Structures are given as structure tokens and as C-alpha cells.
PDB file with one MODEL, atoms N, CA, C and O in Angstrom:
MODEL        1
ATOM      1  N   MET A   1     -14.641 -15.693 -30.956  1.00  0.00           N
ATOM      2  CA  MET A   1     -13.488 -14.744 -30.348  1.00  0.00           C
ATOM      3  C   MET A   1     -14.195 -13.221 -30.122  1.00  0.00           C
ATOM      4  O   MET A   1     -15.308 -13.061 -30.624  1.00  0.00           O
ATOM      5  N   LEU A   2     -13.805 -12.512 -29.652  1.00  0.00           N
ATOM      6  CA  LEU A   2     -14.554 -11.237 -29.284  1.00  0.00           C
ATOM      7  C   LEU A   2     -13.663 -10.267 -30.356  1.00  0.00           C
ATOM      8  O   LEU A   2     -12.506 -10.233 -30.775  1.00  0.00           O
ATOM      9  N   SER A   3     -14.748  -9.606 -30.516  1.00  0.00           N
ATOM     10  CA  SER A   3     -14.493  -8.095 -31.373  1.00  0.00           C
ATOM     11  C   SER A   3     -13.659  -7.414 -30.652  1.00  0.00           C
ATOM     12  O   SER A   3     -13.451  -7.675 -29.467  1.00  0.00           O
ATOM     13  N   THR A   4     -12.951  -6.227 -31.453  1.00  0.00           N
ATOM     14  CA  THR A   4     -11.950  -5.029 -30.440  1.00  0.00           C
ATOM     15  C   THR A   4     -13.171  -4.279 -29.818  1.00  0.00           C
ATOM     16  O   THR A   4     -13.274  -3.951 -28.636  1.00  0.00           O
ATOM     17  N   GLN A   5     -14.119  -4.055 -30.856  1.00  0.00           N
ATOM     18  CA  GLN A   5     -15.194  -3.408 -29.743  1.00  0.00           C
ATOM     19  C   GLN A   5     -15.969  -3.861 -28.599  1.00  0.00           C
ATOM     20  O   GLN A   5     -16.515  -3.104 -27.797  1.00  0.00           O
ATOM     21  N   GLN A   6     -15.993  -5.192 -28.561  1.00  0.00           N
ATOM     22  CA  GLN A   6     -16.189  -5.869 -27.653  1.00  0.00           C
ATOM     23  C   GLN A   6     -15.526  -5.807 -26.712  1.00  0.00           C
ATOM     24  O   GLN A   6     -16.141  -5.769 -25.647  1.00  0.00           O
ATOM     25  N   LYS A   7     -14.181  -5.771 -26.662  1.00  0.00           N
ATOM     26  CA  LYS A   7     -12.907  -5.786 -25.644  1.00  0.00           C
ATOM     27  C   LYS A   7     -13.033  -4.650 -24.966  1.00  0.00           C
ATOM     28  O   LYS A   7     -12.753  -4.677 -23.768  1.00  0.00           O
ATOM     29  N   SER A   8     -13.448  -3.490 -25.535  1.00  0.00           N
ATOM     30  CA  SER A   8     -13.209  -2.237 -25.567  1.00  0.00           C
ATOM     31  C   SER A   8     -14.126  -1.741 -24.740  1.00  0.00           C
ATOM     32  O   SER A   8     -13.919  -0.879 -23.886  1.00  0.00           O
ATOM     33  N   GLN A   9     -15.415  -2.415 -25.041  1.00  0.00           N
ATOM     34  CA  GLN A   9     -17.031  -2.486 -24.158  1.00  0.00           C
ATOM     35  C   GLN A   9     -16.488  -3.054 -22.531  1.00  0.00           C
ATOM     36  O   GLN A   9     -16.581  -2.289 -21.572  1.00  0.00           O
ATOM     37  N   ILE A  10     -16.009  -4.253 -22.395  1.00  0.00           N
ATOM     38  CA  ILE A  10     -15.486  -4.834 -21.367  1.00  0.00           C
ATOM     39  C   ILE A  10     -14.356  -4.606 -20.374  1.00  0.00           C
ATOM     40  O   ILE A  10     -14.235  -5.065 -19.239  1.00  0.00           O
ATOM     41  N   LEU A  11     -13.309  -3.541 -21.268  1.00  0.00           N
ATOM     42  CA  LEU A  11     -12.613  -2.684 -20.266  1.00  0.00           C
ATOM     43  C   LEU A  11     -13.409  -1.514 -19.713  1.00  0.00           C
ATOM     44  O   LEU A  11     -12.920  -0.891 -18.771  1.00  0.00           O
ATOM     45  N   LYS A  12     -14.723  -1.114 -20.263  1.00  0.00           N
ATOM     46  CA  LYS A  12     -15.197   0.269 -19.704  1.00  0.00           C
ATOM     47  C   LYS A  12     -15.958  -0.491 -18.750  1.00  0.00           C
ATOM     48  O   LYS A  12     -15.785  -0.229 -17.560  1.00  0.00           O
ATOM     49  N   LYS A  13     -16.556  -1.152 -18.991  1.00  0.00           N
ATOM     50  CA  LYS A  13     -17.510  -1.861 -17.696  1.00  0.00           C
ATOM     51  C   LYS A  13     -16.390  -2.414 -16.656  1.00  0.00           C
ATOM     52  O   LYS A  13     -16.963  -2.575 -15.579  1.00  0.00           O
ATOM     53  N   ALA A  14     -15.341  -2.686 -16.577  1.00  0.00           N
ATOM     54  CA  ALA A  14     -14.648  -3.134 -15.629  1.00  0.00           C
ATOM     55  C   ALA A  14     -13.748  -1.941 -15.136  1.00  0.00           C
ATOM     56  O   ALA A  14     -12.681  -2.113 -14.547  1.00  0.00           O
ATOM     57  N   GLY A  15     -14.204  -0.911 -15.390  1.00  0.00           N
ATOM     58  CA  GLY A  15     -13.797   0.590 -14.832  1.00  0.00           C
ATOM     59  C   GLY A  15     -12.483   1.083 -15.574  1.00  0.00           C
ATOM     60  O   GLY A  15     -11.950   2.127 -15.198  1.00  0.00           O
ATOM     61  N   ARG A  16     -11.883   0.243 -16.768  1.00  0.00           N
ATOM     62  CA  ARG A  16     -10.300   0.309 -17.109  1.00  0.00           C
ATOM     63  C   ARG A  16     -10.684   1.970 -18.145  1.00  0.00           C
ATOM     64  O   ARG A  16     -11.778   2.314 -18.594  1.00  0.00           O
ATOM     65  N   THR A  17      -9.331   2.708 -18.254  1.00  0.00           N
ATOM     66  CA  THR A  17      -9.858   3.467 -19.397  1.00  0.00           C
ATOM     67  C   THR A  17      -9.641   2.788 -20.691  1.00  0.00           C
ATOM     68  O   THR A  17      -8.785   1.916 -20.842  1.00  0.00           O
ATOM     69  N   ALA A  18     -10.547   3.267 -21.757  1.00  0.00           N
ATOM     70  CA  ALA A  18     -10.208   3.000 -22.878  1.00  0.00           C
ATOM     71  C   ALA A  18     -10.496   4.001 -24.236  1.00  0.00           C
ATOM     72  O   ALA A  18     -11.550   4.586 -24.484  1.00  0.00           O
ATOM     73  N   PRO A  19      -9.250   4.017 -25.031  1.00  0.00           N
ATOM     74  CA  PRO A  19      -9.525   5.158 -25.918  1.00  0.00           C
ATOM     75  C   PRO A  19     -11.184   5.262 -26.518  1.00  0.00           C
ATOM     76  O   PRO A  19     -11.854   4.249 -26.311  1.00  0.00           O
ATOM     77  N   ALA A  20     -11.666   6.062 -27.019  1.00  0.00           N
ATOM     78  CA  ALA A  20     -12.698   6.301 -27.878  1.00  0.00           C
ATOM     79  C   ALA A  20     -12.245   5.905 -29.593  1.00  0.00           C
ATOM     80  O   ALA A  20     -11.339   6.466 -30.210  1.00  0.00           O
ATOM     81  N   MET A  21     -13.066   4.891 -30.087  1.00  0.00           N
ATOM     82  CA  MET A  21     -12.974   4.326 -31.503  1.00  0.00           C
ATOM     83  C   MET A  21     -12.842   5.422 -32.628  1.00  0.00           C
ATOM     84  O   MET A  21     -13.825   5.997 -33.094  1.00  0.00           O
ATOM     85  N   PRO A  22     -11.435   5.682 -33.059  1.00  0.00           N
ATOM     86  CA  PRO A  22     -11.530   7.012 -33.973  1.00  0.00           C
ATOM     87  C   PRO A  22     -12.425   6.436 -35.228  1.00  0.00           C
ATOM     88  O   PRO A  22     -12.347   5.356 -35.814  1.00  0.00           O
ATOM     89  N   ALA A  23     -13.272   7.518 -35.415  1.00  0.00           N
ATOM     90  CA  ALA A  23     -14.391   7.866 -36.970  1.00  0.00           C
ATOM     91  C   ALA A  23     -13.379   7.485 -38.205  1.00  0.00           C
ATOM     92  O   ALA A  23     -12.203   7.836 -38.299  1.00  0.00           O
ATOM     93  N   GLY A  24     -14.031   6.782 -39.012  1.00  0.00           N
ATOM     94  CA  GLY A  24     -13.097   6.351 -40.225  1.00  0.00           C
ATOM     95  C   GLY A  24     -12.285   5.163 -40.162  1.00  0.00           C
ATOM     96  O   GLY A  24     -12.283   4.356 -39.232  1.00  0.00           O
ATOM     97  N   ASN A  25     -11.523   5.104 -41.320  1.00  0.00           N
ATOM     98  CA  ASN A  25     -10.977   3.711 -41.330  1.00  0.00           C
ATOM     99  C   ASN A  25      -9.142   4.299 -41.572  1.00  0.00           C
ATOM    100  O   ASN A  25      -8.990   5.459 -41.956  1.00  0.00           O
ATOM    101  N   GLY A  26      -8.262   3.684 -41.394  1.00  0.00           N
ATOM    102  CA  GLY A  26      -7.043   3.609 -41.443  1.00  0.00           C
ATOM    103  C   GLY A  26      -6.345   3.710 -40.974  1.00  0.00           C
ATOM    104  O   GLY A  26      -6.854   3.267 -39.944  1.00  0.00           O
ATOM    105  N   PRO A  27      -4.843   4.077 -40.526  1.00  0.00           N
ATOM    106  CA  PRO A  27      -4.331   4.230 -39.445  1.00  0.00           C
ATOM    107  C   PRO A  27      -4.709   4.182 -38.220  1.00  0.00           C
ATOM    108  O   PRO A  27      -4.497   3.287 -37.402  1.00  0.00           O
ATOM    109  N   GLU A  28      -5.465   5.485 -38.049  1.00  0.00           N
ATOM    110  CA  GLU A  28      -5.879   5.670 -36.491  1.00  0.00           C
ATOM    111  C   GLU A  28      -6.746   4.561 -36.135  1.00  0.00           C
ATOM    112  O   GLU A  28      -6.794   4.222 -34.952  1.00  0.00           O
ATOM    113  N   LEU A  29      -7.489   3.906 -37.074  1.00  0.00           N
ATOM    114  CA  LEU A  29      -8.507   2.597 -36.549  1.00  0.00           C
ATOM    115  C   LEU A  29      -7.350   1.410 -36.100  1.00  0.00           C
ATOM    116  O   LEU A  29      -7.478   0.448 -35.343  1.00  0.00           O
ATOM    117  N   ASP A  30      -6.397   1.796 -36.735  1.00  0.00           N
ATOM    118  CA  ASP A  30      -5.334   0.199 -37.013  1.00  0.00           C
ATOM    119  C   ASP A  30      -4.694   0.872 -35.410  1.00  0.00           C
ATOM    120  O   ASP A  30      -5.342   0.294 -34.537  1.00  0.00           O
ATOM    121  N   ALA A  31      -4.164   1.389 -35.064  1.00  0.00           N
ATOM    122  CA  ALA A  31      -3.411   2.160 -34.154  1.00  0.00           C
ATOM    123  C   ALA A  31      -4.695   2.137 -32.815  1.00  0.00           C
ATOM    124  O   ALA A  31      -4.328   2.183 -31.640  1.00  0.00           O
ATOM    125  N   TRP A  32      -5.934   2.074 -33.122  1.00  0.00           N
ATOM    126  CA  TRP A  32      -6.951   2.153 -31.819  1.00  0.00           C
ATOM    127  C   TRP A  32      -6.637   0.683 -31.891  1.00  0.00           C
ATOM    128  O   TRP A  32      -5.503   0.496 -31.449  1.00  0.00           O
ATOM    129  N   LYS A  33      -7.255  -0.500 -32.306  1.00  0.00           N
ATOM    130  CA  LYS A  33      -7.359  -1.370 -32.205  1.00  0.00           C
ATOM    131  C   LYS A  33      -6.408  -2.471 -31.702  1.00  0.00           C
ATOM    132  O   LYS A  33      -6.816  -3.523 -31.209  1.00  0.00           O
ATOM    133  N   ARG A  34      -5.036  -2.135 -31.871  1.00  0.00           N
ATOM    134  CA  ARG A  34      -3.504  -2.464 -31.471  1.00  0.00           C
ATOM    135  C   ARG A  34      -3.924  -1.646 -30.024  1.00  0.00           C
ATOM    136  O   ARG A  34      -3.814  -2.501 -29.145  1.00  0.00           O
ATOM    137  N   GLU A  35      -4.267  -0.632 -29.536  1.00  0.00           N
ATOM    138  CA  GLU A  35      -4.056  -0.124 -28.287  1.00  0.00           C
ATOM    139  C   GLU A  35      -5.223  -0.927 -27.489  1.00  0.00           C
ATOM    140  O   GLU A  35      -4.972  -0.986 -26.285  1.00  0.00           O
ATOM    141  N   ILE A  36      -6.449  -1.565 -27.871  1.00  0.00           N
ATOM    142  CA  ILE A  36      -7.542  -2.075 -27.090  1.00  0.00           C
ATOM    143  C   ILE A  36      -7.020  -3.460 -27.208  1.00  0.00           C
ATOM    144  O   ILE A  36      -7.380  -4.180 -26.277  1.00  0.00           O
ATOM    145  N   GLU A  37      -6.359  -3.960 -27.994  1.00  0.00           N
ATOM    146  CA  GLU A  37      -5.860  -5.337 -27.826  1.00  0.00           C
ATOM    147  C   GLU A  37      -4.784  -5.286 -26.807  1.00  0.00           C
ATOM    148  O   GLU A  37      -4.949  -6.162 -25.958  1.00  0.00           O
ATOM    149  N   ASN A  38      -3.688  -4.514 -26.601  1.00  0.00           N
ATOM    150  CA  ASN A  38      -2.631  -4.649 -25.589  1.00  0.00           C
ATOM    151  C   ASN A  38      -3.323  -4.355 -24.135  1.00  0.00           C
ATOM    152  O   ASN A  38      -3.047  -5.038 -23.149  1.00  0.00           O
ATOM    153  N   LEU A  39      -4.234  -3.288 -24.106  1.00  0.00           N
ATOM    154  CA  LEU A  39      -4.890  -3.127 -22.725  1.00  0.00           C
ATOM    155  C   LEU A  39      -5.725  -4.075 -22.415  1.00  0.00           C
ATOM    156  O   LEU A  39      -5.783  -4.323 -21.211  1.00  0.00           O
ATOM    157  N   TYR A  40      -6.710  -4.982 -23.436  1.00  0.00           N
ATOM    158  CA  TYR A  40      -7.404  -6.000 -23.061  1.00  0.00           C
ATOM    159  C   TYR A  40      -6.350  -7.196 -22.435  1.00  0.00           C
ATOM    160  O   TYR A  40      -6.493  -7.617 -21.288  1.00  0.00           O
ATOM    161  N   VAL A  41      -5.438  -7.607 -23.213  1.00  0.00           N
ATOM    162  CA  VAL A  41      -4.155  -8.658 -22.867  1.00  0.00           C
ATOM    163  C   VAL A  41      -3.818  -8.488 -21.379  1.00  0.00           C
ATOM    164  O   VAL A  41      -3.670  -9.465 -20.645  1.00  0.00           O
ATOM    165  N   SER A  42      -3.682  -7.001 -20.881  1.00  0.00           N
ATOM    166  CA  SER A  42      -3.207  -6.721 -19.549  1.00  0.00           C
ATOM    167  C   SER A  42      -4.350  -7.182 -18.455  1.00  0.00           C
ATOM    168  O   SER A  42      -4.234  -7.696 -17.342  1.00  0.00           O
ATOM    169  N   TYR A  43      -5.627  -6.747 -19.308  1.00  0.00           N
ATOM    170  CA  TYR A  43      -6.501  -6.915 -18.266  1.00  0.00           C
ATOM    171  C   TYR A  43      -6.847  -8.185 -17.695  1.00  0.00           C
ATOM    172  O   TYR A  43      -7.282  -8.429 -16.570  1.00  0.00           O
ATOM    173  N   VAL A  44      -6.475  -9.282 -19.057  1.00  0.00           N
ATOM    174  CA  VAL A  44      -7.050 -10.622 -18.800  1.00  0.00           C
ATOM    175  C   VAL A  44      -5.887 -11.353 -18.045  1.00  0.00           C
ATOM    176  O   VAL A  44      -5.863 -12.392 -17.385  1.00  0.00           O
ATOM    177  N   ALA A  45      -5.068 -10.562 -18.336  1.00  0.00           N
ATOM    178  CA  ALA A  45      -3.470 -11.460 -17.478  1.00  0.00           C
ATOM    179  C   ALA A  45      -3.541 -10.999 -15.829  1.00  0.00           C
ATOM    180  O   ALA A  45      -3.377 -11.730 -14.852  1.00  0.00           O
ATOM    181  N   ALA A  46      -3.876  -9.364 -15.864  1.00  0.00           N
ATOM    182  CA  ALA A  46      -4.355  -9.242 -14.304  1.00  0.00           C
ATOM    183  C   ALA A  46      -5.578 -10.048 -13.479  1.00  0.00           C
ATOM    184  O   ALA A  46      -5.787 -10.129 -12.268  1.00  0.00           O
ATOM    185  N   ARG A  47      -6.334 -10.637 -14.677  1.00  0.00           N
ATOM    186  CA  ARG A  47      -7.451 -11.143 -13.491  1.00  0.00           C
ATOM    187  C   ARG A  47      -6.985 -12.642 -13.417  1.00  0.00           C
ATOM    188  O   ARG A  47      -7.650 -13.327 -12.640  1.00  0.00           O
ATOM    189  N   ALA A  48      -6.202 -13.131 -13.928  1.00  0.00           N
ATOM    190  CA  ALA A  48      -5.724 -14.552 -14.148  1.00  0.00           C
ATOM    191  C   ALA A  48      -5.323 -14.697 -12.857  1.00  0.00           C
ATOM    192  O   ALA A  48      -5.804 -15.380 -11.953  1.00  0.00           O
ATOM    193  N   ALA A  49      -3.704 -13.448 -12.898  1.00  0.00           N
ATOM    194  CA  ALA A  49      -2.922 -13.294 -11.720  1.00  0.00           C
ATOM    195  C   ALA A  49      -3.960 -13.389 -10.392  1.00  0.00           C
ATOM    196  O   ALA A  49      -4.018 -14.383  -9.667  1.00  0.00           O
ATOM    197  N   ARG A  50      -4.470 -12.621 -10.277  1.00  0.00           N
ATOM    198  CA  ARG A  50      -5.520 -12.039  -9.302  1.00  0.00           C
ATOM    199  C   ARG A  50      -6.128 -13.241  -8.736  1.00  0.00           C
ATOM    200  O   ARG A  50      -6.342 -13.230  -7.524  1.00  0.00           O
ATOM    201  N   SER A  51      -6.555 -14.662  -9.668  1.00  0.00           N
ATOM    202  CA  SER A  51      -7.524 -15.374  -9.435  1.00  0.00           C
ATOM    203  C   SER A  51      -6.267 -16.021  -9.040  1.00  0.00           C
ATOM    204  O   SER A  51      -6.205 -16.072  -7.811  1.00  0.00           O
ATOM    205  N   LEU A  52      -5.218 -16.548  -9.630  1.00  0.00           N
ATOM    206  CA  LEU A  52      -4.369 -17.153  -9.167  1.00  0.00           C
ATOM    207  C   LEU A  52      -3.914 -17.365  -7.840  1.00  0.00           C
ATOM    208  O   LEU A  52      -3.580 -18.396  -7.257  1.00  0.00           O
ATOM    209  N   ARG A  53      -3.980 -15.909  -7.402  1.00  0.00           N
ATOM    210  CA  ARG A  53      -3.202 -15.850  -6.080  1.00  0.00           C
ATOM    211  C   ARG A  53      -4.399 -16.003  -5.042  1.00  0.00           C
ATOM    212  O   ARG A  53      -4.205 -16.457  -3.914  1.00  0.00           O
ATOM    213  N   GLU A  54      -5.843 -15.532  -5.565  1.00  0.00           N
ATOM    214  CA  GLU A  54      -6.836 -16.103  -4.395  1.00  0.00           C
ATOM    215  C   GLU A  54      -6.757 -17.660  -3.985  1.00  0.00           C
ATOM    216  O   GLU A  54      -6.851 -18.152  -2.861  1.00  0.00           O
ATOM    217  N   SER A  55      -6.575 -18.235  -5.121  1.00  0.00           N
ATOM    218  CA  SER A  55      -6.789 -19.711  -5.092  1.00  0.00           C
ATOM    219  C   SER A  55      -5.712 -20.027  -4.361  1.00  0.00           C
ATOM    220  O   SER A  55      -5.906 -20.842  -3.459  1.00  0.00           O
ATOM    221  N   GLU A  56      -4.268 -19.465  -4.553  1.00  0.00           N
ATOM    222  CA  GLU A  56      -3.291 -20.312  -3.413  1.00  0.00           C
ATOM    223  C   GLU A  56      -3.635 -19.766  -2.065  1.00  0.00           C
ATOM    224  O   GLU A  56      -3.488 -20.549  -1.126  1.00  0.00           O
ATOM    225  N   GLU A  57      -4.048 -18.617  -1.814  1.00  0.00           N
ATOM    226  CA  GLU A  57      -4.297 -17.849  -0.288  1.00  0.00           C
ATOM    227  C   GLU A  57      -5.566 -18.842  -0.009  1.00  0.00           C
ATOM    228  O   GLU A  57      -5.624 -19.088   1.196  1.00  0.00           O
ATOM    229  N   ALA A  58      -6.630 -19.505  -0.778  1.00  0.00           N
ATOM    230  CA  ALA A  58      -7.303 -20.384  -0.103  1.00  0.00           C
ATOM    231  C   ALA A  58      -6.512 -21.445   0.198  1.00  0.00           C
ATOM    232  O   ALA A  58      -6.167 -21.568   1.373  1.00  0.00           O
ATOM    233  N   ALA A  59      -6.184 -22.163  -0.529  1.00  0.00           N
ATOM    234  CA  ALA A  59      -5.433 -23.551  -0.828  1.00  0.00           C
ATOM    235  C   ALA A  59      -4.673 -23.689   0.709  1.00  0.00           C
ATOM    236  O   ALA A  59      -4.723 -24.674   1.447  1.00  0.00           O
ATOM    237  N   GLN A  60      -3.828 -22.169   1.003  1.00  0.00           N
ATOM    238  CA  GLN A  60      -2.746 -22.022   2.035  1.00  0.00           C
ATOM    239  C   GLN A  60      -4.017 -21.873   3.465  1.00  0.00           C
ATOM    240  O   GLN A  60      -3.863 -22.729   4.337  1.00  0.00           O
ATOM    241  N   LEU A  61      -4.913 -21.099   3.638  1.00  0.00           N
ATOM    242  CA  LEU A  61      -6.145 -21.181   4.622  1.00  0.00           C
ATOM    243  C   LEU A  61      -6.247 -22.677   4.873  1.00  0.00           C
ATOM    244  O   LEU A  61      -5.820 -23.142   5.930  1.00  0.00           O
ATOM    245  N   ASP A  62      -6.827 -23.490   3.890  1.00  0.00           N
ATOM    246  CA  ASP A  62      -7.303 -24.651   4.275  1.00  0.00           C
ATOM    247  C   ASP A  62      -6.144 -25.484   5.115  1.00  0.00           C
ATOM    248  O   ASP A  62      -6.268 -26.040   6.206  1.00  0.00           O
ATOM    249  N   ARG A  63      -4.984 -25.394   4.264  1.00  0.00           N
ATOM    250  CA  ARG A  63      -3.669 -26.190   5.109  1.00  0.00           C
ATOM    251  C   ARG A  63      -3.901 -25.896   6.316  1.00  0.00           C
ATOM    252  O   ARG A  63      -4.266 -26.658   7.211  1.00  0.00           O
ATOM    253  N   LEU A  64      -3.642 -24.500   6.379  1.00  0.00           N
ATOM    254  CA  LEU A  64      -3.366 -23.776   8.104  1.00  0.00           C
ATOM    255  C   LEU A  64      -4.985 -24.613   9.244  1.00  0.00           C
ATOM    256  O   LEU A  64      -4.920 -25.177  10.336  1.00  0.00           O
ATOM    257  N   ARG A  65      -5.983 -24.385   8.527  1.00  0.00           N
ATOM    258  CA  ARG A  65      -6.947 -25.145   9.165  1.00  0.00           C
ATOM    259  C   ARG A  65      -6.758 -26.459   9.790  1.00  0.00           C
ATOM    260  O   ARG A  65      -6.697 -26.788  10.975  1.00  0.00           O
ATOM    261  N   ASN A  66      -6.650 -27.374   8.295  1.00  0.00           N
ATOM    262  CA  ASN A  66      -6.351 -28.898   8.599  1.00  0.00           C
ATOM    263  C   ASN A  66      -5.042 -28.984   9.817  1.00  0.00           C
ATOM    264  O   ASN A  66      -5.183 -29.717  10.797  1.00  0.00           O
ATOM    265  N   LEU A  67      -3.840 -28.191   9.629  1.00  0.00           N
ATOM    266  CA  LEU A  67      -3.080 -28.428  10.640  1.00  0.00           C
ATOM    267  C   LEU A  67      -3.684 -28.081  11.617  1.00  0.00           C
ATOM    268  O   LEU A  67      -3.975 -29.046  12.324  1.00  0.00           O
ATOM    269  N   ALA A  68      -4.141 -26.780  12.140  1.00  0.00           N
ATOM    270  CA  ALA A  68      -4.892 -26.366  13.374  1.00  0.00           C
ATOM    271  C   ALA A  68      -5.656 -27.279  13.864  1.00  0.00           C
ATOM    272  O   ALA A  68      -5.245 -27.706  14.943  1.00  0.00           O
ATOM    273  N   LEU A  69      -6.798 -27.836  13.416  1.00  0.00           N
ATOM    274  CA  LEU A  69      -7.479 -28.873  13.745  1.00  0.00           C
ATOM    275  C   LEU A  69      -6.965 -30.438  14.102  1.00  0.00           C
ATOM    276  O   LEU A  69      -7.498 -31.243  14.866  1.00  0.00           O
ATOM    277  N   ARG A  70      -5.731 -30.597  13.276  1.00  0.00           N
ATOM    278  CA  ARG A  70      -4.756 -32.314  14.178  1.00  0.00           C
ATOM    279  C   ARG A  70      -4.466 -31.598  15.263  1.00  0.00           C
ATOM    280  O   ARG A  70      -5.128 -32.169  16.130  1.00  0.00           O
ATOM    281  N   VAL A  71      -3.717 -30.423  15.949  1.00  0.00           N
ATOM    282  CA  VAL A  71      -3.075 -30.106  16.733  1.00  0.00           C
ATOM    283  C   VAL A  71      -3.736 -29.786  17.710  1.00  0.00           C
ATOM    284  O   VAL A  71      -3.169 -29.780  18.802  1.00  0.00           O
ATOM    285  N   TYR A  72      -5.298 -29.378  17.603  1.00  0.00           N
ATOM    286  CA  TYR A  72      -6.331 -29.086  18.840  1.00  0.00           C
ATOM    287  C   TYR A  72      -6.400 -30.686  18.696  1.00  0.00           C
ATOM    288  O   TYR A  72      -6.034 -31.353  19.664  1.00  0.00           O
ATOM    289  N   ALA A  73      -6.800 -31.257  17.668  1.00  0.00           N
ATOM    290  CA  ALA A  73      -7.697 -32.872  18.011  1.00  0.00           C
ATOM    291  C   ALA A  73      -6.443 -33.527  18.908  1.00  0.00           C
ATOM    292  O   ALA A  73      -6.881 -33.792  20.028  1.00  0.00           O
ATOM    293  N   SER A  74      -5.271 -33.815  18.803  1.00  0.00           N
ATOM    294  CA  SER A  74      -3.876 -34.264  19.391  1.00  0.00           C
ATOM    295  C   SER A  74      -4.144 -33.859  20.972  1.00  0.00           C
ATOM    296  O   SER A  74      -4.086 -34.681  21.887  1.00  0.00           O
ATOM    297  N   ALA A  75      -4.404 -32.655  21.117  1.00  0.00           N
ATOM    298  CA  ALA A  75      -4.125 -31.988  22.674  1.00  0.00           C
ATOM    299  C   ALA A  75      -4.878 -32.697  23.797  1.00  0.00           C
ATOM    300  O   ALA A  75      -4.759 -32.311  24.960  1.00  0.00           O
TER     301      ALA A  75
ENDMDL
END
């Protein structure tokens, strides 16, 4: 399981804007953790959606190629 700090680093490396970790403890730190968790969930969901779209596009392209080969071979 990734820590909140690791998730923050991943977001920053991916070019996403992530708030800086506040100094000290208390409500500010809790709010920062919630914000990072929400940003990370959104980031992961977007990556999964992109991956699914790319997979569907590749499958569709493969179906079209197979269809074109069948049409070409029967001509």
C-alpha cells in the first residue's frame, strides 16, 4: 500500500498539481491527506479509462484489419 507521500510524489512525477505537505500535524495535515487521496483516485481512474480506450481501439483496429484481409482475399 502506498503512503500519502508516495502518492503525492507519483502525482507530481505525472505532471499533476499536488499541494505541498503542510508542516506539523492536525487538521491541516488531515485535509492534505484527503486531497492527495482524492487526486490520486482521480489520476488512477483516468489512467484506467485511457488504458481501456486504447485496448478497445486496438481491438477494433484488429477487427477492421481482419475484415479487410477477408474482403481482399475473396476479391
